N, CA, C and O atoms as a MOPAC input file, in Angstrom:
PM7 MOZYME 1SCF
protein

 N   -125.34900 1    86.87000 1    36.69000 1
 C   -126.12900 1    87.46800 1    35.61200 1
 C   -126.93600 1    86.37500 1    34.90600 1
 O   -126.47600 1    85.24600 1    34.73500 1
 N   -128.12400 1    86.74000 1    34.51300 1
 C   -128.99200 1    85.78700 1    33.82500 1
 C   -128.46000 1    85.48400 1    32.42800 1
 O   -127.83800 1    86.32500 1    31.78000 1
 N   -128.72000 1    84.27900 1    31.99500 1
 C   -128.31100 1    83.88500 1    30.64800 1
 C   -129.23000 1    84.55400 1    29.62900 1
 O   -130.44400 1    84.62500 1    29.81600 1
 N   -128.62700 1    85.04000 1    28.55200 1
 C   -129.40800 1    85.66400 1    27.48200 1
 C   -129.17400 1    84.90400 1    26.18800 1
 O   -128.19200 1    84.17800 1    26.03300 1
 N   -130.10400 1    85.09200 1    25.27000 1
 C   -129.99000 1    84.52300 1    23.93200 1
 C   -130.04500 1    85.66300 1    22.93500 1
 O   -130.92300 1    86.52300 1    23.00500 1
 N   -129.09700 1    85.66300 1    22.00400 1
 C   -129.08100 1    86.67400 1    20.95300 1
 C   -129.24100 1    85.96500 1    19.61800 1
 O   -128.48800 1    85.04900 1    19.28600 1
 N   -130.23900 1    86.40800 1    18.85800 1
 C   -130.48500 1    85.87000 1    17.52000 1
 C   -130.45500 1    87.02400 1    16.52800 1
 O   -130.72300 1    88.17400 1    16.87600 1
 N   -130.12500 1    86.69500 1    15.29900 1
 C   -130.02200 1    87.69200 1    14.24000 1
 C   -130.98000 1    87.34100 1    13.11400 1
 O   -131.09200 1    86.17800 1    12.72600 1
 N   -131.66900 1    88.34300 1    12.59100 1
 C   -132.50800 1    88.10000 1    11.42100 1
 C   -131.60500 1    87.90400 1    10.20600 1
 O   -130.45800 1    88.35000 1    10.18200 1
 N   -132.14300 1    87.23700 1     9.21600 1
 C   -131.40700 1    87.03600 1     7.96700 1
 C   -131.06800 1    88.37900 1     7.34300 1
 O   -129.98400 1    88.54800 1     6.78400 1
 N   -131.97800 1    89.32900 1     7.43300 1
 C   -131.75000 1    90.66500 1     6.88100 1
 C   -130.53100 1    91.32500 1     7.52400 1
 O   -129.71000 1    91.92700 1     6.83200 1
 N   -130.41700 1    91.21300 1     8.83200 1
 C   -129.28400 1    91.80100 1     9.54200 1
 C   -127.97200 1    91.16100 1     9.09200 1
 O   -127.00500 1    91.85900 1     8.78700 1
 N   -127.94700 1    89.84900 1     9.05500 1
 C   -126.73200 1    89.12500 1     8.66200 1
 C   -126.33600 1    89.49300 1     7.23700 1
 O   -125.16000 1    89.72500 1     6.95700 1
 N   -127.31200 1    89.54500 1     6.34100 1
 C   -127.04200 1    89.91300 1     4.94700 1
 C   -126.46800 1    91.31900 1     4.86300 1
 O   -125.53500 1    91.57300 1     4.10000 1
 N   -127.02300 1    92.22400 1     5.64300 1
 C   -126.55300 1    93.60700 1     5.64100 1
 C   -125.07900 1    93.67900 1     6.04700 1
 O   -124.29800 1    94.37700 1     5.40000 1
 N   -124.69500 1    92.97600 1     7.09600 1
 C   -123.29300 1    93.01300 1     7.51800 1
 C   -122.38600 1    92.26600 1     6.54300 1
 O   -121.24000 1    92.66400 1     6.33500 1
 N   -122.88700 1    91.19300 1     5.94900 1
 C   -122.10100 1    90.48900 1     4.92400 1
 C   -121.82400 1    91.40700 1     3.74000 1
 O   -120.70700 1    91.44400 1     3.22600 1
 N   -122.83300 1    92.14200 1     3.31300 1
 C   -122.66500 1    93.07400 1     2.20300 1
 C   -121.75900 1    94.23900 1     2.57700 1
 O   -121.01700 1    94.74900 1     1.73800 1
 N   -121.82100 1    94.65700 1     3.83400 1
 C   -120.97900 1    95.75600 1     4.29800 1
 C   -119.49700 1    95.43800 1     4.11500 1
 O   -118.71200 1    96.31900 1     3.76700 1
 N   -119.11800 1    94.19800 1     4.34500 1
 C   -117.71900 1    93.80100 1     4.15300 1
 C   -117.25800 1    94.15800 1     2.74700 1
 O   -116.19400 1    94.75200 1     2.57100 1
 N   -118.04700 1    93.80300 1     1.76000 1
 C   -117.65400 1    94.03700 1     0.36800 1
 C   -117.73500 1    95.50800 1    -0.01300 1
 O   -116.92600 1    95.98700 1    -0.80700 1
 N   -118.69600 1    96.22500 1     0.53900 1
 C   -118.77700 1    97.66700 1     0.27700 1
 C   -117.53700 1    98.36100 1     0.83800 1
 O   -116.91800 1    99.17700 1     0.15500 1
 N   -117.18200 1    98.04600 1     2.05300 1
 C   -116.00900 1    98.67700 1     2.67000 1
 C   -114.73600 1    98.38100 1     1.88300 1
 O   -113.87900 1    99.25000 1     1.72200 1
 N   -114.62400 1    97.18100 1     1.40800 1
 C   -113.43800 1    96.80000 1     0.63500 1
 C   -113.47500 1    97.43200 1    -0.76400 1
 O   -112.49100 1    98.03100 1    -1.19700 1
 N   -114.58800 1    97.30200 1    -1.45900 1
 C   -114.68700 1    97.81100 1    -2.83400 1
 C   -114.62000 1    99.33200 1    -2.91200 1
 O   -114.17100 1    99.88200 1    -3.91800 1
 N   -115.06100 1   100.01300 1    -1.86300 1
 C   -115.00900 1   101.48000 1    -1.82900 1
 C   -113.69100 1   101.98600 1    -1.22800 1
 O   -113.53000 1   103.17700 1    -0.96100 1
 N   -112.76700 1   101.06600 1    -1.02500 1
 C   -111.41200 1   101.38600 1    -0.53500 1
 C   -111.36700 1   101.98600 1     0.86200 1
 O   -110.46400 1   102.76000 1     1.17900 1
 N   -112.33700 1   101.63400 1     1.69800 1
 C   -112.22900 1   102.01800 1     3.10200 1
 C   -111.17300 1   101.16000 1     3.78800 1
 O   -110.53800 1   101.58300 1     4.75400 1
 N   -110.99800 1    99.94000 1     3.26800 1
 C   -109.96900 1    99.03500 1     3.76400 1
 C   -109.20300 1    98.47200 1     2.57900 1
 O   -109.78900 1    98.14300 1     1.54800 1
 N   -107.90100 1    98.36500 1     2.72900 1
 C   -107.05000 1    97.85000 1     1.65400 1
 C   -107.13600 1    96.33700 1     1.52400 1
 O   -106.93100 1    95.78100 1     0.44500 1
 N   -107.44100 1    95.68000 1     2.63100 1
 C   -107.51000 1    94.22300 1     2.64000 1
 C   -108.89700 1    93.79800 1     3.09500 1
 O   -109.45500 1    94.36400 1     4.03400 1
 N   -109.43800 1    92.80900 1     2.42900 1
 C   -110.78400 1    92.34300 1     2.77700 1
 C   -110.82000 1    91.79300 1     4.20100 1
 O   -111.85200 1    91.86900 1     4.86900 1
 N   -109.70900 1    91.24600 1     4.66400 1
 C   -109.64300 1    90.73100 1     6.03200 1
 C   -109.92000 1    91.84200 1     7.05400 1
 O   -110.53500 1    91.59700 1     8.09100 1
 N   -109.46600 1    93.05100 1     6.75500 1
 C   -109.71600 1    94.17800 1     7.66500 1
 C   -111.19000 1    94.57000 1     7.67000 1
 O   -111.72100 1    94.97900 1     8.70300 1
 N   -111.84200 1    94.44800 1     6.53500 1
 C   -113.28100 1    94.71500 1     6.47400 1
 C   -114.04800 1    93.66900 1     7.27600 1
 O   -115.02000 1    93.99400 1     7.95800 1
 N   -113.60900 1    92.40600 1     7.19300 1
 C   -114.22200 1    91.35700 1     8.01200 1
 C   -114.01800 1    91.65000 1     9.49800 1
 O   -114.93900 1    91.47800 1    10.29600 1
 N   -112.82200 1    92.08900 1     9.87000 1
 C   -112.54400 1    92.41800 1    11.27300 1
 C   -113.46100 1    93.53300 1    11.76300 1
 O   -113.94900 1    93.49700 1    12.89300 1
 N   -113.68700 1    94.51400 1    10.91200 1
 C   -114.54700 1    95.65100 1    11.25500 1
 C   -115.95600 1    95.16300 1    11.60300 1
 O   -116.51500 1    95.56300 1    12.62400 1
 N   -116.52300 1    94.31000 1    10.76600 1
 C   -117.87400 1    93.80900 1    11.03900 1
 C   -117.87400 1    92.82900 1    12.21600 1
 O   -118.86400 1    92.73600 1    12.94200 1
 N   -116.79200 1    92.11300 1    12.40300 1
 C   -116.69700 1    91.20900 1    13.55800 1
 C   -116.78000 1    91.97800 1    14.86400 1
 O   -117.34400 1    91.48900 1    15.84300 1
 N   -116.22500 1    93.16800 1    14.88200 1
 C   -116.28700 1    93.99400 1    16.09400 1
 C   -117.71700 1    94.42100 1    16.39600 1
 O   -118.08400 1    94.58100 1    17.56100 1
 N   -118.52000 1    94.60400 1    15.36500 1
 C   -119.94100 1    94.91600 1    15.58200 1
 C   -120.63800 1    93.71700 1    16.22900 1
 O   -121.38300 1    93.87000 1    17.19700 1
 N   -120.38700 1    92.52000 1    15.68100 1
 C   -120.96000 1    91.31200 1    16.28700 1
 C   -120.47300 1    91.14000 1    17.72600 1
 O   -121.25700 1    90.78300 1    18.60600 1
 N   -119.19600 1    91.38900 1    17.96900 1
 C   -118.65700 1    91.25600 1    19.32600 1
 C   -119.35100 1    92.21100 1    20.28700 1
 O   -119.69900 1    91.83700 1    21.40700 1
 N   -119.54800 1    93.44400 1    19.84200 1
 C   -120.24500 1    94.41400 1    20.68500 1
 C   -121.63400 1    93.89500 1    21.05300 1
 O   -122.04400 1    93.96100 1    22.21200 1
 N   -122.34100 1    93.38800 1    20.07300 1
 C   -123.69300 1    92.87000 1    20.32000 1
 C   -123.64000 1    91.68600 1    21.27800 1
 O   -124.37600 1    91.64400 1    22.26400 1
 N   -122.77800 1    90.73400 1    20.98700 1
 C   -122.71500 1    89.51100 1    21.78300 1
 C   -122.28900 1    89.76000 1    23.23300 1
 O   -122.77900 1    89.09700 1    24.14700 1
 N   -121.38500 1    90.70500 1    23.44100 1
 C   -120.81600 1    90.88200 1    24.77300 1
 C   -121.31800 1    92.11100 1    25.53000 1
 O   -121.10200 1    92.21000 1    26.73800 1
 N   -121.97800 1    93.04300 1    24.85500 1
 C   -122.36500 1    94.27800 1    25.53200 1
 C   -123.84900 1    94.62900 1    25.44600 1
 O   -124.33000 1    95.45400 1    26.22200 1
 N   -124.57000 1    94.02500 1    24.52900 1
 C   -125.95600 1    94.42500 1    24.29600 1
 C   -126.80700 1    94.34500 1    25.56000 1
 O   -127.58000 1    95.26200 1    25.83900 1
 N   -126.68100 1    93.29300 1    26.30900 1
 C   -127.54300 1    93.08500 1    27.47900 1
 C   -127.31000 1    94.13000 1    28.56200 1
 O   -128.21800 1    94.41100 1    29.34400 1
 N   -126.12100 1    94.70800 1    28.62400 1
 C   -125.81200 1    95.66300 1    29.68900 1
 C   -125.72800 1    97.10200 1    29.19400 1
 O   -125.73300 1    98.03200 1    30.00000 1
 N   -125.65100 1    97.29400 1    27.89900 1
 C   -125.54000 1    98.63400 1    27.33400 1
 C   -126.89500 1    99.32500 1    27.43000 1
 O   -127.92300 1    98.69700 1    27.17200 1
 N   -126.91600 1   100.59900 1    27.79300 1
 C   -128.21700 1   101.29400 1    27.89200 1
 C   -128.94200 1   101.34000 1    26.54700 1
 O   -128.40700 1   101.83900 1    25.55700 1
 N   -130.15200 1   100.81900 1    26.52900 1
 C   -130.93600 1   100.83000 1    25.29100 1
 C   -131.92000 1   101.98600 1    25.33200 1
 O   -132.28200 1   102.49300 1    26.39300 1
 N   -132.33400 1   102.38000 1    24.14700 1
 C   -133.30600 1   103.46500 1    24.01500 1
 C   -134.50100 1   102.94500 1    23.23800 1
 O   -134.38000 1   102.01700 1    22.43800 1
 N   -135.65200 1   103.55000 1    23.47900 1
 C   -136.84400 1   103.20600 1    22.70100 1
 C   -136.66900 1   103.75700 1    21.29200 1
 O   -136.22300 1   104.88800 1    21.09800 1
 N   -137.02700 1   102.94100 1    20.32300 1
 C   -136.92300 1   103.35300 1    18.92900 1
 C   -137.96300 1   104.42400 1    18.62600 1
 O   -139.12400 1   104.28600 1    19.01200 1
 N   -137.55500 1   105.49900 1    17.93100 1
 C   -138.54800 1   106.51100 1    17.52400 1
 C   -139.62600 1   105.87800 1    16.64400 1
 O   -139.35700 1   104.93000 1    15.90500 1
 N   -140.82200 1   106.40000 1    16.72700 1
 C   -141.94200 1   105.83500 1    15.94500 1
 C   -141.61700 1   105.74600 1    14.45500 1
 O   -142.01000 1   104.78900 1    13.78700 1
 N   -140.90400 1   106.73700 1    13.94000 1
 C   -140.58900 1   106.75300 1    12.50300 1
 C   -139.67000 1   105.60100 1    12.09200 1
 O   -139.54500 1   105.30500 1    10.90400 1
 N   -139.03300 1   104.95500 1    13.06000 1
 C   -138.13000 1   103.83400 1    12.75800 1
 C   -138.59600 1   102.53100 1    13.41300 1
 O   -137.85800 1   101.54600 1    13.41900 1
 N   -139.79700 1   102.51700 1    13.95700 1
 C   -140.26500 1   101.36800 1    14.73400 1
 C   -140.35600 1   100.07000 1    13.93400 1
 O   -140.40800 1    98.98800 1    14.52000 1
 N   -140.37500 1   100.16500 1    12.60200 1
 C   -140.40800 1    98.93600 1    11.79900 1
 C   -139.13200 1    98.11500 1    11.97300 1
 O   -139.09900 1    96.93200 1    11.63300 1
 N   -138.08300 1    98.74400 1    12.50300 1
 C   -136.80100 1    98.05200 1    12.67800 1
 C   -136.66300 1    97.33700 1    14.00900 1
 O   -135.79300 1    96.47900 1    14.15600 1
 N   -137.49000 1    97.66700 1    14.97100 1
 C   -137.39200 1    97.03600 1    16.28100 1
 C   -137.89400 1    97.96200 1    17.36300 1
 O   -138.13500 1    99.14400 1    17.11900 1
 N   -138.05000 1    97.42800 1    18.55300 1
 C   -138.58300 1    98.19300 1    19.67700 1
 C   -137.53700 1    99.08100 1    20.34100 1
 O   -137.86000 1   100.12600 1    20.90700 1
 N   -136.27200 1    98.64900 1    20.26500 1
 C   -135.18700 1    99.34600 1    20.94600 1
 C   -134.00500 1    99.50300 1    20.00300 1
 O   -133.92400 1    98.87000 1    18.95000 1
 N   -133.09100 1   100.37300 1    20.42300 1
 C   -131.82400 1   100.48300 1    19.71100 1
 C   -130.71700 1   100.84600 1    20.68600 1
 O   -130.95700 1   101.41200 1    21.75300 1
 N   -129.51600 1   100.50800 1    20.29300 1
 C   -128.29700 1   100.94000 1    20.98200 1
 C   -127.37800 1   101.49000 1    19.90700 1
 O   -127.58000 1   101.24400 1    18.71800 1
 N   -126.38200 1   102.22300 1    20.32600 1
 C   -125.43400 1   102.70400 1    19.34700 1
 C   -124.05000 1   102.15700 1    19.65200 1
 O   -123.68900 1   101.92800 1    20.80600 1
 N   -123.29600 1   101.95700 1    18.59800 1
 C   -121.93300 1   101.46800 1    18.68000 1
 C   -121.06600 1   102.41900 1    17.85800 1
 O   -121.26500 1   102.56700 1    16.65200 1
 N   -120.12800 1   103.04500 1    18.50300 1
 C   -119.25500 1   104.00900 1    17.84300 1
 C   -118.00700 1   103.26200 1    17.37700 1
 O   -117.14300 1   102.92000 1    18.18400 1
 N   -117.92200 1   103.01300 1    16.07900 1
 C   -116.80400 1   102.23000 1    15.54200 1
 C   -115.54600 1   103.06000 1    15.34500 1
 O   -114.43400 1   102.53200 1    15.38500 1
 N   -115.72300 1   104.36200 1    15.13300 1
 C   -114.57900 1   105.27200 1    15.00300 1
 C   -115.09800 1   106.70100 1    15.19900 1
 O   -116.27000 1   106.90500 1    15.51500 1
 N   -114.22800 1   107.66600 1    15.01100 1
 C   -114.60700 1   109.06000 1    15.28100 1
 C   -115.70100 1   109.57300 1    14.34400 1
 O   -116.41200 1   110.51900 1    14.68200 1
 N   -115.84000 1   108.95700 1    13.17500 1
 C   -116.79900 1   109.44700 1    12.18500 1
 C   -118.06700 1   108.61500 1    12.06100 1
 O   -119.06200 1   109.10000 1    11.52200 1
 N   -118.05900 1   107.38600 1    12.54200 1
 C   -119.19100 1   106.49600 1    12.28200 1
 C   -119.77700 1   105.92400 1    13.56600 1
 O   -119.08300 1   105.32500 1    14.38700 1
 N   -121.07000 1   106.13200 1    13.70200 1
 C   -121.83400 1   105.53100 1    14.78800 1
 C   -122.86600 1   104.60400 1    14.16500 1
 O   -123.61500 1   105.00000 1    13.27200 1
 N   -122.89700 1   103.37700 1    14.64000 1
 C   -123.86300 1   102.38500 1    14.17100 1
 C   -125.04000 1   102.32800 1    15.12300 1
 O   -124.86300 1   102.35200 1    16.34100 1
 N   -126.23800 1   102.25300 1    14.57200 1
 C   -127.46600 1   102.10700 1    15.35100 1
 C   -127.97000 1   100.68800 1    15.12400 1
 O   -128.25700 1   100.28500 1    13.99600 1
 N   -128.06900 1    99.95200 1    16.20000 1
 C   -128.44600 1    98.54100 1    16.13700 1
 C   -129.84100 1    98.40600 1    16.74300 1
 O   -130.05700 1    98.72800 1    17.91200 1
 N   -130.77800 1    97.92800 1    15.93500 1
 C   -132.18500 1    97.82600 1    16.33400 1
 C   -132.51300 1    96.38500 1    16.69900 1
 O   -132.02600 1    95.44000 1    16.07800 1
 N   -133.34900 1    96.24100 1    17.72000 1
 C   -133.69400 1    94.89200 1    18.16200 1
 C   -135.01500 1    94.90100 1    18.92000 1
 O   -135.53900 1    95.94700 1    19.30100 1
 N   -135.52200 1    93.71000 1    19.11800 1
 C   -136.66800 1    93.47900 1    19.98700 1
 C   -136.19100 1    92.57000 1    21.10500 1
 O   -135.22900 1    91.82000 1    20.94000 1
 N   -136.86700 1    92.64000 1    22.24100 1
 C   -136.46100 1    91.84900 1    23.40600 1
 C   -137.69600 1    91.30600 1    24.08800 1
 O   -138.64700 1    92.03900 1    24.35800 1
 N   -137.67400 1    90.01800 1    24.36200 1
 C   -138.71600 1    89.37500 1    25.16400 1
 C   -138.00400 1    88.53400 1    26.20300 1
 O   -137.28300 1    87.59100 1    25.87800 1
 N   -138.21500 1    88.88700 1    27.44000 1
 C   -137.51800 1    88.26700 1    28.57100 1
 C   -136.01000 1    88.36400 1    28.31800 1
 O   -135.48100 1    89.47300 1    28.24700 1
 N   -135.31800 1    87.25800 1    28.18200 1
 C   -133.86900 1    87.28800 1    27.98800 1
 C   -133.46900 1    86.94200 1    26.56000 1
 O   -132.33900 1    86.52100 1    26.31300 1
 N   -134.38800 1    87.11900 1    25.62300 1
 C   -134.11500 1    86.82100 1    24.21500 1
 C   -134.08900 1    88.13200 1    23.43200 1
 O   -135.06000 1    88.88800 1    23.41900 1
 N   -132.96400 1    88.37600 1    22.78800 1
 C   -132.78500 1    89.56600 1    21.96200 1
 C   -132.79500 1    89.14300 1    20.49900 1
 O   -132.05100 1    88.24400 1    20.10600 1
 N   -133.62800 1    89.78500 1    19.69700 1
 C   -133.65600 1    89.52900 1    18.26000 1
 C   -133.12100 1    90.78100 1    17.56600 1
 O   -133.76200 1    91.83200 1    17.58000 1
 N   -131.95100 1    90.65500 1    16.96500 1
 C   -131.29500 1    91.76600 1    16.29700 1
 C   -131.86000 1    91.83800 1    14.88700 1
 O   -131.76500 1    90.88300 1    14.11500 1
 N   -132.45400 1    92.99400 1    14.56000 1
 C   -133.22500 1    93.09100 1    13.32200 1
 C   -132.61400 1    93.97400 1    12.24200 1
 O   -132.76100 1    93.68900 1    11.05400 1
 N   -131.93100 1    95.04400 1    12.64300 1
 C   -131.51000 1    96.02800 1    11.63100 1
 C   -130.30700 1    96.80600 1    12.13600 1
 O   -130.09500 1    96.94600 1    13.34000 1
 N   -129.53300 1    97.30300 1    11.19800 1
 C   -128.41300 1    98.16800 1    11.53600 1
 C   -128.32400 1    99.26900 1    10.49000 1
 O   -128.53400 1    99.03800 1     9.30000 1
 N   -128.00900 1   100.46400 1    10.95700 1
 C   -127.78800 1   101.59700 1    10.06700 1
 C   -126.74100 1   102.47800 1    10.73500 1
 O   -126.37300 1   102.24700 1    11.88700 1
 N   -126.26900 1   103.47400 1    10.02200 1
 C   -125.27900 1   104.34300 1    10.64800 1
 C   -125.61800 1   105.81400 1    10.44500 1
 O   -126.58700 1   106.15600 1     9.76800 1
 N   -124.81200 1   106.66600 1    11.03700 1
 C   -125.08100 1   108.09800 1    10.99600 1
 C   -124.91300 1   108.70500 1     9.60700 1
 O   -125.26600 1   109.86700 1     9.40700 1
 N   -124.38900 1   107.95900 1     8.64900 1
 C   -124.23500 1   108.44500 1     7.28600 1
 C   -125.45100 1   108.10900 1     6.41500 1
 O   -125.51200 1   108.53300 1     5.26100 1
 N   -126.39900 1   107.37000 1     6.93500 1
 C   -127.54200 1   106.91300 1     6.14300 1
 C   -128.74100 1   107.85300 1     6.28200 1
 O   -128.80900 1   108.68500 1     7.18700 1
 N   -129.66500 1   107.69000 1     5.36400 1
 C   -130.91000 1   108.46400 1     5.40600 1
 C   -131.66700 1   108.23700 1     6.70900 1
 O   -132.21300 1   109.18100 1     7.28200 1
 N   -131.70300 1   107.00700 1     7.17600 1
 C   -132.46400 1   106.67200 1     8.38700 1
 C   -132.01900 1   107.48800 1     9.59500 1
 O   -132.83300 1   107.78900 1    10.46800 1
 N   -130.75300 1   107.84400 1     9.65700 1
 C   -130.26100 1   108.55600 1    10.83800 1
 C   -130.92900 1   109.91200 1    11.00600 1
 O   -131.02500 1   110.42400 1    12.12200 1
 N   -131.38500 1   110.49000 1     9.91700 1
 C   -132.08800 1   111.78000 1     9.99400 1
 C   -133.41800 1   111.64400 1    10.72900 1
 O   -133.92500 1   112.62000 1    11.28200 1
 N   -133.97900 1   110.44500 1    10.73800 1
 C   -135.27300 1   110.22000 1    11.37400 1
 C   -135.19900 1   110.19200 1    12.90200 1
 O   -136.23200 1   110.21600 1    13.57100 1
 N   -133.99300 1   110.14100 1    13.45300 1
 C   -133.85200 1   110.18300 1    14.91300 1
 C   -134.23800 1   111.56100 1    15.45000 1
 O   -134.58800 1   111.68900 1    16.62300 1
 N   -134.18100 1   112.57100 1    14.62400 1
 C   -134.46100 1   113.93200 1    15.06600 1
 C   -135.91300 1   114.35200 1    14.85800 1
 O   -136.27100 1   115.49100 1    15.15500 1
 N   -136.74700 1   113.46000 1    14.35700 1
 C   -138.15600 1   113.81500 1    14.12700 1
 C   -138.96900 1   113.72800 1    15.39200 1
 O   -140.17100 1   113.99400 1    15.37300 1

């Protein structure tokens, strides 16, 4: 398999950093370490599966987030949509949202 490079925008990293505290402060997790583990699994999915996972073209209404997206199902209730651009073997991860957000409604337009 060809070597790939995965980079993250500052916006993406900030979003996941903030997610840790939201999950903990909103009592989704009793321990902050568990919230960190939750976001680590998202990074792991990207690092180890993005290149082989079937990607989809981003709908025009969400194209500001990237050219493509994949989804990561973290549990029975939450699906994460990970947006990125790709040039040759370089993936730039730009944005993440989930099925509970306003943006998810735009997938049906």
